[in-house]
N, C-alpha and C positions, 0 to 999 in steps of 0.2 A: 700312546699319543696318535698313532696312525689311525686307530679305530675311531678315536674322537673326531679326527678330521673327516674321515669317511662318513661317519654318522651325521656330522654337521652338513656335509655336502648333500647327503640324502634328504635331510630336512629342508634345506634351502630349495632343492629341486622340487620337492613336493609342494612347498609353500608357493613357489612361483606358479605352479599349475592350479592352485586353489584360488578361486575368485568368488567373493561373496556376490550373490545376485541382488540387484536392487529390487525394491518393491515393484517398480514398473516392470522389471524383467519377470518377476513372479506373476504379475497380472497378465503379461503377454503370454507366458507359458500356460496359464489357465485358459486364456482365450483360444490358444492352439488346441488344448485338450477338448474344449467344448466344440470347436470346429470339427475335430476328428470324430466326435460323437454326433455330429449333425445338428448341433445347437449353436445358433448365432449368438454372438456376445459383443455388446457395445462397451467400450472402456473409455474412461476419462479419469486419468490419475494425475494428481499434482505431486510435487516433490514432497517427500516425507522425512521427518527427522530420523537420523540413524537410531536414536534411542527408542523409537517406536517400531522400527522395521521388523524386528523379530515377532512382536505381538501381532502386528498387522498380518504378517505372513502366516502365522499360525491360524488366525481366524479365517483368512482367505482359503487356506488348504482345507480346513474343516468344512467350510461352505461348499467348496468345489466338490468334495467327496459326497456331501449330502445331495447336491443337485445331480451329480452323475449316478449315484445309486438310486435316487428317487425316480429319475427319468420321467419327470412330469411333462416334459416337452415345452416348446416355446423358447423364444430368445431370452437372454439374460443381460443384465447390465452390472458393471462394476464401476463405481465412482468413488473418488477420494478427493476431498477438498480440505484445505488447511488454512487456518488463520494463525495469528500469534498465540492464541489461547487454546485452540482445539483442532484436532484432526478428526474428520468425520469420514468413515468408510461405510458406503451403502452398497449392498449386493442384493440383487433382486432377480427373480424369475417367476413370472406369473404372480401368484399370490404369496410366493415364498420370498419374504423380505427380511433382511437382517441389516440393522444399522448399529454402528459402533461409534462412540464418541470418546476420543482419547484426549484428556487434558494434557497439553504439551509438558507442563512443569512436573506433574507428579507421577506420570506414567500409568496411572490408574485409568480405567475406562468404564463407561456404562454401556449396557448392551440391551437391545430390544429386538425381538423376533416378531 
């Protein structure tokens, strides 16, 4: 029983230290990475439904890696707009443009490069 209590206490201590980052926090971290690489980044991010946060974050990370590895130069922009029906994520740098449209209800999305 003592081991179970100790294990439970460990899990609670770890869980308290764990915080899920909001999508806005992920965008801010991306902007910081770009700044460290000497790339300006304009951001305009609306609130995003939690059900889409994981998908949006995965797409953001992929795009950031592409931009940083391509080093094409020039400022970038990350914009997210939301309506009742769709969340639109637009990420651009020069001619490198990615737009994603996430229908809010079915979690599917369309993608254009």
